[in-house]
C-alpha positions as CSV (number, residue, x, y, z in Angstrom):
1,M,169.3,8.9,55.7
2,E,172.4,9.0,57.9
3,A,170.9,8.5,61.4
4,I,167.6,7.5,63.0
5,T,166.1,9.9,65.4
6,V,163.0,9.4,67.5
7,G,160.3,11.9,66.5
8,E,161.7,12.3,63.0
9,K,159.3,12.2,60.0
10,I,160.5,9.9,57.3
11,R,159.3,9.1,53.7
12,L,159.4,5.7,52.1
13,T,161.6,5.6,49.0
14,N,161.5,1.9,48.2
15,S,158.2,-0.1,48.6
16,F,160.0,-3.2,50.2
17,T,156.9,-4.3,52.1
18,G,154.1,-3.7,49.7
19,D,151.9,-2.4,52.6
20,H,152.4,1.3,51.8
21,P,153.2,3.0,48.5
22,I,156.4,4.9,47.8
23,D,156.3,8.5,49.3
24,S,154.2,7.4,52.3
25,T,155.3,9.2,55.4
26,A,155.8,8.0,59.0
27,T,157.1,9.2,62.3
28,I,159.8,7.3,64.2
29,L,158.4,6.4,67.6
30,Y,160.9,4.2,69.4
31,I,164.2,2.3,68.9
32,N,164.7,-0.7,71.2
33,N,168.0,-2.2,72.4
34,F,168.0,-4.6,69.5
35,D,167.9,-1.8,66.9
36,V,164.3,-2.5,66.0
37,V,162.6,0.8,65.0
38,S,158.9,1.3,65.7
39,I,157.2,3.8,63.3
40,E,153.7,5.2,63.0
41,W,152.5,5.7,59.4
42,S,150.4,8.8,58.5
43,D,147.3,6.5,58.3
44,G,147.8,5.6,62.0
45,K,149.1,2.1,61.4
46,L,152.2,0.9,63.4
47,S,155.2,-1.1,61.9
48,N,158.5,-2.3,63.2
49,Y,161.6,-2.6,61.0
50,S,165.3,-3.1,61.6
51,D,167.5,-0.1,61.6
52,H,169.1,-1.3,58.4
53,Q,165.7,-1.4,56.7
54,I,164.9,2.1,57.8
55,L,168.3,3.5,56.6
56,S,168.0,1.7,53.3
57,N,164.4,2.3,52.4
58,F,163.5,5.7,53.9
59,E,164.6,9.3,53.7
60,E,163.9,12.3,55.9
61,A,160.5,13.7,54.9
62,G,161.9,17.2,54.6
63,A,164.6,16.1,52.2
């Protein structure tokens, strides 16, 4: 991933949290002023990660 865009669907490529398996998908909901990214997983759960974690561990779901 090169950029983070609100509304974009993303796919987990590295199970760095252990909460969701690789290939799980999510939608980016919000990016705050501190570069914390809020996402909603396809199972409805919400998570927050740094922009670095998103860029390093996710890819665009259409990729």
